[in-house]
A tleap script that builds the chain and sets N, CA, C and O, in Angstrom:
source leaprc.protein.ff14SB
mol = sequence {
  NMET SER LYS PRO TYR SER ILE LEU ARG GLU
  LYS MET LYS PRO ALA ALA ARG LYS LYS ALA
  ALA GLU LYS THR LYS ALA LEU LEU ASP ALA
  MET PRO LEU GLN GLU LEU ARG HIE ALA ARG
  ASN LEU SER GLN GLU GLN LEU ALA GLN ILE
  LEU SER VAL LYS GLN ALA ALA VAL SER LYS
  LEU GLU LYS ARG THR ASP MET TYR ILE SER
  THR LEU ARG ASN PHE ILE LYS ALA MET GLY
  GLY ASP LEU GLU ILE ILE ALA LYS PHE PRO
  ASP GLY SER VAL GLN ILE SER GLN PHE GLU
  ASN ILE ALA ALA LYS THR GLU ARG GLY ASN
  PHE PRO ASN SER CGLY
}
set mol.1.N position { 0.945 -1.313 0.034 }
set mol.1.CA position { -0.090 0.004 -0.182 }
set mol.1.C position { 0.955 1.239 -0.193 }
set mol.1.O position { 1.998 1.184 0.458 }
set mol.2.N position { 0.609 2.319 -0.954 }
set mol.2.CA position { 1.304 3.311 -1.179 }
set mol.2.C position { 0.692 4.126 0.274 }
set mol.2.O position { -0.346 3.868 0.884 }
set mol.3.N position { 1.830 5.293 0.605 }
set mol.3.CA position { 1.882 6.412 1.645 }
set mol.3.C position { 1.671 7.534 1.271 }
set mol.3.O position { 2.208 7.772 0.189 }
set mol.4.N position { 1.046 8.445 1.752 }
set mol.4.CA position { 0.639 9.511 1.362 }
set mol.4.C position { 2.046 10.172 1.620 }
set mol.4.O position { 2.738 9.971 2.619 }
set mol.5.N position { 2.400 11.103 0.416 }
set mol.5.CA position { 3.516 12.137 0.305 }
set mol.5.C position { 3.818 12.974 1.555 }
set mol.5.O position { 5.008 13.117 1.836 }
set mol.6.N position { 3.168 13.377 2.109 }
set mol.6.CA position { 3.034 14.219 3.568 }
set mol.6.C position { 4.039 13.357 4.409 }
set mol.6.O position { 5.127 13.763 4.819 }
set mol.7.N position { 3.558 12.210 4.588 }
set mol.7.CA position { 3.976 11.108 5.248 }
set mol.7.C position { 5.493 10.779 4.992 }
set mol.7.O position { 6.184 10.442 5.953 }
set mol.8.N position { 6.031 10.864 3.743 }
set mol.8.CA position { 7.117 10.443 3.046 }
set mol.8.C position { 8.158 11.651 3.032 }
set mol.8.O position { 9.381 11.530 2.956 }
set mol.9.N position { 7.420 12.866 3.122 }
set mol.9.CA position { 8.416 14.102 3.458 }
set mol.9.C position { 8.544 14.333 4.737 }
set mol.9.O position { 9.497 15.064 5.006 }
set mol.10.N position { 7.832 13.915 5.744 }
set mol.10.CA position { 8.485 14.108 7.213 }
set mol.10.C position { 9.704 13.397 7.379 }
set mol.10.O position { 10.784 13.895 7.697 }
set mol.11.N position { 9.475 12.257 7.154 }
set mol.11.CA position { 10.710 11.299 6.813 }
set mol.11.C position { 12.284 11.721 6.086 }
set mol.11.O position { 13.366 11.137 6.122 }
set mol.12.N position { 11.850 12.992 5.437 }
set mol.12.CA position { 13.056 12.785 4.652 }
set mol.12.C position { 13.903 14.230 5.352 }
set mol.12.O position { 13.355 15.267 5.727 }
set mol.13.N position { 15.578 13.867 5.384 }
set mol.13.CA position { 15.927 14.810 5.938 }
set mol.13.C position { 16.087 16.522 5.400 }
set mol.13.O position { 15.974 16.911 4.237 }
set mol.14.N position { 16.347 17.279 6.492 }
set mol.14.CA position { 15.777 18.765 5.870 }
set mol.14.C position { 16.762 19.160 4.254 }
set mol.14.O position { 16.257 19.871 3.386 }
set mol.15.N position { 18.008 18.629 4.124 }
set mol.15.CA position { 18.252 19.278 2.762 }
set mol.15.C position { 17.665 18.119 1.805 }
set mol.15.O position { 17.594 18.565 0.659 }
set mol.16.N position { 17.284 16.976 1.873 }
set mol.16.CA position { 16.758 16.167 1.066 }
set mol.16.C position { 14.987 17.194 0.771 }
set mol.16.O position { 14.431 17.047 -0.318 }
set mol.17.N position { 14.432 17.994 1.695 }
set mol.17.CA position { 13.324 18.391 1.444 }
set mol.17.C position { 13.492 19.734 0.859 }
set mol.17.O position { 12.681 20.330 0.151 }
set mol.18.N position { 14.532 20.087 1.208 }
set mol.18.CA position { 15.012 21.851 0.457 }
set mol.18.C position { 15.171 21.379 -0.960 }
set mol.18.O position { 14.406 21.837 -1.808 }
set mol.19.N position { 15.986 20.607 -1.258 }
set mol.19.CA position { 16.011 20.068 -2.827 }
set mol.19.C position { 15.152 20.013 -3.289 }
set mol.19.O position { 14.973 20.864 -4.160 }
set mol.20.N position { 13.846 18.818 -2.997 }
set mol.20.CA position { 13.023 18.775 -3.764 }
set mol.20.C position { 11.906 19.675 -3.558 }
set mol.20.O position { 10.857 19.401 -4.142 }
set mol.21.N position { 11.967 20.834 -2.729 }
set mol.21.CA position { 11.279 22.283 -2.925 }
set mol.21.C position { 11.628 22.911 -3.992 }
set mol.21.O position { 10.851 23.583 -4.670 }
set mol.22.N position { 12.781 22.751 -4.221 }
set mol.22.CA position { 13.802 23.490 -5.365 }
set mol.22.C position { 13.577 23.163 -6.635 }
set mol.22.O position { 13.306 23.985 -7.511 }
set mol.23.N position { 13.707 21.606 -6.845 }
set mol.23.CA position { 13.240 21.141 -7.878 }
set mol.23.C position { 11.693 21.289 -8.140 }
set mol.23.O position { 11.488 21.463 -9.341 }
set mol.24.N position { 10.620 21.275 -7.435 }
set mol.24.CA position { 9.384 21.806 -7.388 }
set mol.24.C position { 9.046 22.749 -8.128 }
set mol.24.O position { 8.201 22.746 -9.023 }
set mol.25.N position { 10.062 24.032 -7.569 }
set mol.25.CA position { 9.623 25.291 -7.652 }
set mol.25.C position { 10.192 25.672 -9.349 }
set mol.25.O position { 9.574 26.449 -10.077 }
set mol.26.N position { 11.651 24.854 -9.826 }
set mol.26.CA position { 11.791 25.025 -10.974 }
set mol.26.C position { 10.946 24.275 -12.279 }
set mol.26.O position { 10.962 24.645 -13.453 }
set mol.27.N position { 10.201 23.101 -11.693 }
set mol.27.CA position { 9.424 22.707 -12.643 }
set mol.27.C position { 8.150 23.601 -12.979 }
set mol.27.O position { 7.583 23.495 -14.067 }
set mol.28.N position { 7.706 24.535 -11.939 }
set mol.28.CA position { 6.576 25.141 -11.924 }
set mol.28.C position { 7.022 26.212 -12.681 }
set mol.28.O position { 6.142 26.625 -13.437 }
set mol.29.N position { 8.085 26.817 -12.750 }
set mol.29.CA position { 8.522 28.182 -13.278 }
set mol.29.C position { 8.921 28.147 -14.785 }
set mol.29.O position { 9.557 29.039 -15.345 }
set mol.30.N position { 8.446 26.947 -15.397 }
set mol.30.CA position { 8.465 26.729 -16.585 }
set mol.30.C position { 7.880 25.480 -17.353 }
set mol.30.O position { 8.368 24.350 -17.375 }
set mol.31.N position { 6.616 25.965 -18.041 }
set mol.31.CA position { 6.020 25.171 -18.487 }
set mol.31.C position { 5.178 25.175 -19.665 }
set mol.31.O position { 4.488 26.194 -19.696 }
set mol.32.N position { 4.976 24.334 -20.725 }
set mol.32.CA position { 4.156 24.467 -22.036 }
set mol.32.C position { 2.831 24.920 -21.460 }
set mol.32.O position { 2.236 24.623 -20.424 }
set mol.33.N position { 2.592 25.645 -22.358 }
set mol.33.CA position { 0.826 25.943 -22.420 }
set mol.33.C position { -0.234 25.436 -21.978 }
set mol.33.O position { -1.119 26.019 -21.352 }
set mol.34.N position { -0.175 24.048 -22.363 }
set mol.34.CA position { -1.216 22.797 -22.060 }
set mol.34.C position { -0.948 22.643 -20.520 }
set mol.34.O position { -1.914 22.641 -19.757 }
set mol.35.N position { 0.224 22.526 -20.078 }
set mol.35.CA position { 0.319 22.250 -18.455 }
set mol.35.C position { -0.078 23.476 -17.928 }
set mol.35.O position { -0.554 23.445 -16.794 }
set mol.36.N position { 0.029 24.787 -18.623 }
set mol.36.CA position { -0.074 25.919 -17.824 }
set mol.36.C position { -1.795 26.028 -17.673 }
set mol.36.O position { -2.426 26.226 -16.635 }
set mol.37.N position { -2.058 25.930 -18.358 }
set mol.37.CA position { -3.814 25.761 -18.779 }
set mol.37.C position { -4.118 24.914 -17.713 }
set mol.37.O position { -4.927 25.417 -16.934 }
set mol.38.N position { -3.689 23.655 -17.386 }
set mol.38.CA position { -4.339 22.236 -16.601 }
set mol.38.C position { -4.034 23.275 -15.191 }
set mol.38.O position { -5.003 23.664 -14.539 }
set mol.39.N position { -2.634 23.675 -14.799 }
set mol.39.CA position { -2.473 24.393 -13.092 }
set mol.39.C position { -3.351 25.602 -13.539 }
set mol.39.O position { -2.804 26.472 -12.860 }
set mol.40.N position { -3.939 25.988 -13.942 }
set mol.40.CA position { -4.738 27.334 -13.881 }
set mol.40.C position { -6.385 26.657 -13.772 }
set mol.40.O position { -7.275 27.425 -13.407 }
set mol.41.N position { -6.736 25.203 -14.103 }
set mol.41.CA position { -7.515 24.627 -13.851 }
set mol.41.C position { -8.687 25.035 -14.939 }
set mol.41.O position { -9.858 25.337 -14.709 }
set mol.42.N position { -8.025 24.951 -16.135 }
set mol.42.CA position { -9.175 25.552 -17.250 }
set mol.42.C position { -9.382 24.466 -18.326 }
set mol.42.O position { -8.393 23.800 -18.632 }
set mol.43.N position { -10.320 24.267 -18.809 }
set mol.43.CA position { -10.310 23.150 -20.013 }
set mol.43.C position { -9.897 23.901 -21.627 }
set mol.43.O position { -9.560 25.077 -21.763 }
set mol.44.N position { -9.984 23.228 -22.367 }
set mol.44.CA position { -9.527 23.859 -23.274 }
set mol.44.C position { -10.893 24.674 -23.917 }
set mol.44.O position { -10.914 25.834 -24.327 }
set mol.45.N position { -12.022 23.698 -23.874 }
set mol.45.CA position { -13.205 24.186 -23.787 }
set mol.45.C position { -13.754 25.578 -23.165 }
set mol.45.O position { -14.474 26.302 -23.852 }
set mol.46.N position { -13.452 25.868 -22.064 }
set mol.46.CA position { -13.313 26.889 -21.574 }
set mol.46.C position { -12.558 28.031 -21.810 }
set mol.46.O position { -13.075 29.147 -21.856 }
set mol.47.N position { -11.577 27.864 -21.937 }
set mol.47.CA position { -10.707 28.962 -22.827 }
set mol.47.C position { -10.917 29.479 -23.831 }
set mol.47.O position { -10.786 30.672 -24.105 }
set mol.48.N position { -11.457 28.157 -24.840 }
set mol.48.CA position { -12.110 28.634 -26.389 }
set mol.48.C position { -13.500 29.714 -26.010 }
set mol.48.O position { -13.886 30.616 -26.753 }
set mol.49.N position { -13.860 29.495 -25.211 }
set mol.49.CA position { -15.235 30.001 -24.873 }
set mol.49.C position { -14.678 32.103 -24.375 }
set mol.49.O position { -15.119 33.203 -24.710 }
set mol.50.N position { -13.700 31.685 -23.589 }
set mol.50.CA position { -13.080 33.020 -23.265 }
set mol.50.C position { -12.599 33.769 -24.317 }
set mol.50.O position { -12.833 34.969 -24.460 }
set mol.51.N position { -11.838 32.993 -25.164 }
set mol.51.CA position { -11.116 33.736 -26.202 }
set mol.51.C position { -11.992 33.706 -27.374 }
set mol.51.O position { -11.535 34.321 -28.337 }
set mol.52.N position { -13.256 33.090 -27.561 }
set mol.52.CA position { -14.463 33.367 -28.614 }
set mol.52.C position { -13.969 32.488 -30.062 }
set mol.52.O position { -14.145 32.683 -31.265 }
set mol.53.N position { -13.370 31.592 -29.377 }
set mol.53.CA position { -12.700 30.610 -30.723 }
set mol.53.C position { -13.063 29.204 -30.571 }
set mol.53.O position { -13.295 28.812 -29.427 }
set mol.54.N position { -13.146 28.411 -31.514 }
set mol.54.CA position { -13.068 26.919 -31.090 }
set mol.54.C position { -12.386 26.056 -30.551 }
set mol.54.O position { -11.191 26.217 -30.800 }
set mol.55.N position { -12.697 24.832 -29.640 }
set mol.55.CA position { -11.565 24.195 -29.066 }
set mol.55.C position { -10.574 23.958 -29.696 }
set mol.55.O position { -9.506 23.725 -29.128 }
set mol.56.N position { -10.713 23.966 -31.074 }
set mol.56.CA position { -9.715 22.690 -31.390 }
set mol.56.C position { -8.718 24.004 -31.984 }
set mol.56.O position { -7.626 23.693 -32.460 }
set mol.57.N position { -9.087 25.350 -31.948 }
set mol.57.CA position { -7.888 26.441 -32.342 }
set mol.57.C position { -7.276 26.484 -30.824 }
set mol.57.O position { -6.092 26.814 -30.763 }
set mol.58.N position { -7.751 26.274 -29.941 }
set mol.58.CA position { -6.739 26.372 -28.568 }
set mol.58.C position { -5.957 25.097 -28.548 }
set mol.58.O position { -4.789 25.218 -28.176 }
set mol.59.N position { -6.459 23.629 -28.947 }
set mol.59.CA position { -5.426 22.798 -29.026 }
set mol.59.C position { -4.375 22.741 -30.088 }
set mol.59.O position { -3.314 22.117 -30.088 }
set mol.60.N position { -4.871 23.485 -30.947 }
set mol.60.CA position { -3.632 23.628 -32.185 }
set mol.60.C position { -2.464 24.530 -31.205 }
set mol.60.O position { -1.317 24.160 -30.954 }
set mol.61.N position { -3.103 25.756 -30.766 }
set mol.61.CA position { -2.156 26.859 -30.345 }
set mol.61.C position { -1.263 26.118 -29.266 }
set mol.61.O position { -0.135 26.519 -28.980 }
set mol.62.N position { -1.944 24.842 -28.603 }
set mol.62.CA position { -1.254 24.615 -27.624 }
set mol.62.C position { 0.251 23.885 -28.012 }
set mol.62.O position { 1.242 23.825 -27.284 }
set mol.63.N position { 0.106 23.410 -29.248 }
set mol.63.CA position { 0.946 22.362 -29.786 }
set mol.63.C position { 2.215 23.285 -30.700 }
set mol.63.O position { 3.131 22.756 -31.329 }
set mol.64.N position { 1.975 24.741 -30.570 }
set mol.64.CA position { 2.563 25.616 -31.716 }
set mol.64.C position { 3.949 25.749 -30.774 }
set mol.64.O position { 4.016 25.741 -29.545 }
set mol.65.N position { 4.958 25.865 -31.690 }
set mol.65.CA position { 6.370 26.343 -31.308 }
set mol.65.C position { 6.614 27.898 -31.671 }
set mol.65.O position { 7.578 28.543 -31.258 }
set mol.66.N position { 5.661 28.367 -32.451 }
set mol.66.CA position { 5.902 29.761 -33.041 }
set mol.66.C position { 4.905 30.370 -33.206 }
set mol.66.O position { 4.023 29.840 -33.883 }
set mol.67.N position { 4.695 31.689 -32.648 }
set mol.67.CA position { 3.466 32.230 -32.918 }
set mol.67.C position { 3.714 34.102 -32.500 }
set mol.67.O position { 4.770 34.567 -32.071 }
set mol.68.N position { 2.911 34.604 -32.674 }
set mol.68.CA position { 2.745 35.899 -32.686 }
set mol.68.C position { 2.916 36.546 -31.128 }
set mol.68.O position { 2.342 35.849 -30.291 }
set mol.69.N position { 3.418 37.434 -30.716 }
set mol.69.CA position { 3.393 37.698 -29.465 }
set mol.69.C position { 2.269 38.090 -28.685 }
set mol.69.O position { 2.044 37.903 -27.489 }
set mol.70.N position { 1.264 38.956 -30.008 }
set mol.70.CA position { 0.133 39.007 -29.388 }
set mol.70.C position { -0.807 37.969 -29.349 }
set mol.70.O position { -1.772 38.074 -28.592 }
set mol.71.N position { -0.636 36.810 -30.182 }
set mol.71.CA position { -1.065 35.511 -29.857 }
set mol.71.C position { -1.091 35.158 -28.464 }
set mol.71.O position { -2.065 35.077 -27.715 }
set mol.72.N position { 0.135 34.958 -28.229 }
set mol.72.CA position { 0.451 34.362 -26.911 }
set mol.72.C position { -0.049 35.252 -25.678 }
set mol.72.O position { -0.144 34.802 -24.536 }
set mol.73.N position { -0.343 36.508 -26.023 }
set mol.73.CA position { -0.424 37.303 -24.783 }
set mol.73.C position { -1.965 37.203 -24.923 }
set mol.73.O position { -2.569 37.501 -23.893 }
set mol.74.N position { -2.736 36.841 -26.000 }
set mol.74.CA position { -4.162 36.832 -25.521 }
set mol.74.C position { -4.316 35.844 -24.866 }
set mol.74.O position { -4.952 35.896 -23.813 }
set mol.75.N position { -3.741 34.634 -25.354 }
set mol.75.CA position { -4.242 33.234 -24.478 }
set mol.75.C position { -3.580 33.641 -22.982 }
set mol.75.O position { -4.272 33.008 -22.185 }
set mol.76.N position { -2.801 34.223 -22.398 }
set mol.76.CA position { -2.094 34.207 -21.504 }
set mol.76.C position { -3.099 35.224 -20.746 }
set mol.76.O position { -3.202 35.161 -19.521 }
set mol.77.N position { -3.911 36.256 -21.580 }
set mol.77.CA position { -4.596 37.194 -20.455 }
set mol.77.C position { -5.856 36.190 -20.205 }
set mol.77.O position { -6.056 35.902 -19.025 }
set mol.78.N position { -6.782 35.589 -21.241 }
set mol.78.CA position { -7.659 34.572 -21.369 }
set mol.78.C position { -7.503 33.538 -19.592 }
set mol.78.O position { -8.417 33.202 -18.839 }
set mol.79.N position { -6.212 33.334 -19.475 }
set mol.79.CA position { -6.352 32.734 -18.238 }
set mol.79.C position { -6.204 33.452 -16.899 }
set mol.79.O position { -6.231 32.960 -15.771 }
set mol.80.N position { -6.024 34.847 -17.305 }
set mol.80.CA position { -5.986 35.712 -15.991 }
set mol.80.C position { -4.595 36.069 -15.741 }
set mol.80.O position { -4.064 36.118 -14.632 }
set mol.81.N position { -4.036 36.319 -16.898 }
set mol.81.CA position { -2.142 36.487 -16.597 }
set mol.81.C position { -2.034 37.284 -17.548 }
set mol.81.O position { -2.883 37.370 -18.435 }
set mol.82.N position { -0.725 38.143 -17.487 }
set mol.82.CA position { -0.106 38.847 -18.004 }
set mol.82.C position { 1.194 38.516 -18.790 }
set mol.82.O position { 1.999 37.695 -18.353 }
set mol.83.N position { 1.369 39.158 -19.925 }
set mol.83.CA position { 2.717 38.856 -20.704 }
set mol.83.C position { 3.672 39.696 -20.477 }
set mol.83.O position { 3.443 40.871 -20.762 }
set mol.84.N position { 4.977 39.344 -19.915 }
set mol.84.CA position { 6.177 40.229 -20.044 }
set mol.84.C position { 7.408 39.731 -20.883 }
set mol.84.O position { 7.837 38.747 -20.280 }
set mol.85.N position { 7.965 39.901 -21.701 }
set mol.85.CA position { 9.229 39.708 -22.244 }
set mol.85.C position { 10.314 40.334 -21.822 }
set mol.85.O position { 10.541 41.529 -22.016 }
set mol.86.N position { 11.080 39.503 -21.187 }
set mol.86.CA position { 12.630 39.806 -20.761 }
set mol.86.C position { 13.850 38.879 -21.367 }
set mol.86.O position { 14.127 37.679 -21.381 }
set mol.87.N position { 14.556 40.383 -21.974 }
set mol.87.CA position { 15.822 39.891 -22.269 }
set mol.87.C position { 16.860 39.471 -20.917 }
set mol.87.O position { 17.033 40.218 -19.954 }
set mol.88.N position { 17.570 37.955 -21.100 }
set mol.88.CA position { 18.442 37.872 -19.840 }
set mol.88.C position { 20.211 37.820 -20.336 }
set mol.88.O position { 20.696 36.896 -20.988 }
set mol.89.N position { 20.597 38.436 -20.088 }
set mol.89.CA position { 22.126 38.868 -20.348 }
set mol.89.C position { 23.200 38.271 -19.350 }
set mol.89.O position { 22.510 38.293 -18.331 }
set mol.90.N position { 24.172 37.857 -19.029 }
set mol.90.CA position { 25.099 37.610 -18.233 }
set mol.90.C position { 24.943 39.171 -17.011 }
set mol.90.O position { 24.883 38.971 -15.798 }
set mol.91.N position { 24.904 40.421 -17.520 }
set mol.91.CA position { 25.028 41.241 -16.652 }
set mol.91.C position { 23.804 41.809 -16.224 }
set mol.91.O position { 23.845 42.765 -15.450 }
set mol.92.N position { 22.666 41.336 -16.637 }
set mol.92.CA position { 21.590 41.351 -15.854 }
set mol.92.C position { 20.364 41.281 -17.003 }
set mol.92.O position { 20.550 40.803 -18.123 }
set mol.93.N position { 19.210 41.778 -16.594 }
set mol.93.CA position { 18.099 41.289 -17.293 }
set mol.93.C position { 17.262 42.656 -17.471 }
set mol.93.O position { 17.329 43.562 -16.641 }
set mol.94.N position { 16.413 42.720 -18.715 }
set mol.94.CA position { 15.934 43.855 -19.168 }
set mol.94.C position { 14.485 43.641 -19.867 }
set mol.94.O position { 14.448 42.847 -20.808 }
set mol.95.N position { 13.366 44.252 -19.498 }
set mol.95.CA position { 12.131 44.355 -19.766 }
set mol.95.C position { 12.034 44.990 -21.231 }
set mol.95.O position { 12.508 46.091 -21.511 }
set mol.96.N position { 11.341 44.137 -22.153 }
set mol.96.CA position { 11.088 44.801 -23.359 }
set mol.96.C position { 9.720 45.224 -23.256 }
set mol.96.O position { 8.735 44.673 -22.764 }
set mol.97.N position { 9.940 46.732 -24.040 }
set mol.97.CA position { 8.331 47.286 -23.560 }
set mol.97.C position { 7.956 47.362 -25.057 }
set mol.97.O position { 6.760 47.152 -25.263 }
set mol.98.N position { 8.577 47.571 -25.956 }
set mol.98.CA position { 7.856 47.931 -27.254 }
set mol.98.C position { 6.884 46.974 -27.615 }
set mol.98.O position { 6.141 47.428 -28.485 }
set mol.99.N position { 6.608 45.823 -27.278 }
set mol.99.CA position { 5.140 44.920 -27.765 }
set mol.99.C position { 3.763 45.804 -26.950 }
set mol.99.O position { 2.621 45.790 -27.410 }
set mol.100.N position { 4.145 46.514 -25.724 }
set mol.100.CA position { 3.254 46.861 -24.992 }
set mol.100.C position { 2.001 47.564 -25.924 }
set mol.100.O position { 0.807 47.443 -25.651 }
set mol.101.N position { 2.480 48.226 -26.935 }
set mol.101.CA position { 1.513 49.217 -27.831 }
set mol.101.C position { 0.333 48.066 -28.694 }
set mol.101.O position { -0.839 48.218 -29.036 }
set mol.102.N position { 1.247 46.963 -28.819 }
set mol.102.CA position { 0.658 46.230 -29.718 }
set mol.102.C position { -0.865 45.564 -28.950 }
set mol.102.O position { -1.945 45.364 -29.506 }
set mol.103.N position { -0.522 45.348 -27.640 }
set mol.103.CA position { -1.337 44.858 -26.564 }
set mol.103.C position { -2.473 45.761 -26.733 }
set mol.103.O position { -3.565 45.194 -26.764 }
set mol.104.N position { -2.474 47.109 -26.858 }
set mol.104.CA position { -3.517 48.240 -26.784 }
set mol.104.C position { -4.091 48.155 -27.936 }
set mol.104.O position { -5.243 48.549 -27.756 }
set mol.105.N position { -3.952 47.880 -28.966 }
set mol.105.CA position { -4.617 47.367 -30.503 }
set mol.105.C position { -5.134 46.792 -30.871 }
set mol.105.O position { -5.970 47.076 -31.729 }
set mol.106.N position { -4.852 45.333 -30.288 }
set mol.106.CA position { -5.384 43.729 -30.214 }
set mol.106.C position { -6.555 43.732 -29.686 }
set mol.106.O position { -6.627 44.302 -28.598 }
set mol.107.N position { -7.453 43.301 -30.083 }
set mol.107.CA position { -8.463 42.936 -29.710 }
set mol.107.C position { -8.434 41.749 -28.402 }
set mol.107.O position { -7.717 40.773 -28.621 }
set mol.108.N position { -8.995 41.780 -27.387 }
set mol.108.CA position { -8.878 40.519 -26.200 }
set mol.108.C position { -9.287 39.153 -27.097 }
set mol.108.O position { -10.351 39.218 -27.713 }
set mol.109.N position { -8.889 38.534 -27.149 }
set mol.109.CA position { -9.490 36.941 -27.733 }
set mol.109.C position { -9.199 36.862 -29.156 }
set mol.109.O position { -9.711 35.807 -29.530 }
set mol.110.N position { -8.582 37.495 -30.234 }
set mol.110.CA position { -8.675 37.187 -31.191 }
set mol.110.C position { -7.334 36.670 -31.431 }
set mol.110.O position { -6.440 37.049 -30.675 }
set mol.111.N position { -7.055 35.821 -32.418 }
set mol.111.CA position { -5.672 35.205 -32.612 }
set mol.111.C position { -5.107 35.709 -34.006 }
set mol.111.O position { -4.983 35.021 -35.019 }
set mol.112.N position { -4.785 37.068 -33.850 }
set mol.112.CA position { -4.266 37.605 -35.314 }
set mol.112.C position { -3.421 37.109 -35.754 }
set mol.112.O position { -2.444 37.078 -35.005 }
set mol.113.N position { -3.238 36.459 -37.112 }
set mol.113.CA position { -1.727 35.901 -37.913 }
set mol.113.C position { -1.263 35.146 -36.911 }
set mol.113.O position { -0.222 35.587 -36.422 }
set mol.114.N position { -1.776 33.925 -36.321 }
set mol.114.CA position { -1.328 33.265 -35.665 }
set mol.114.C position { -0.218 32.304 -36.151 }
set mol.114.O position { 0.171 31.307 -35.543 }
set mol.115.N position { 0.165 32.692 -37.169 }
set mol.115.CA position { 0.985 32.287 -38.489 }
set mol.115.C position { 2.351 31.466 -37.815 }
set mol.115.O position { 3.220 31.003 -38.554 }
savepdb mol mol.pdb
quit
């Protein structure tokens, strides 16, 4: 019979618990759109209704490896978030602001040229 994770975690050494927590955080900090949607407790159908598209369009979008920033921004907004574009360099990070004007012009829910 399997044991609940909470019991197993209690038996772990503090260093092992810390390592497990760090690994969990790393996994949650980076995930594909489909997993993000699941983590937000949304179905493809629910997201499609919010975006005023068909469920198949959501499915197709989640499989894409290349899309317009405005398309991704609409997808993230539909899940209740905001998209930020950050350039990371060895000497620091910079948030790219040039795409903010695009967000103001793009209607929420449309997938313009998701090409």
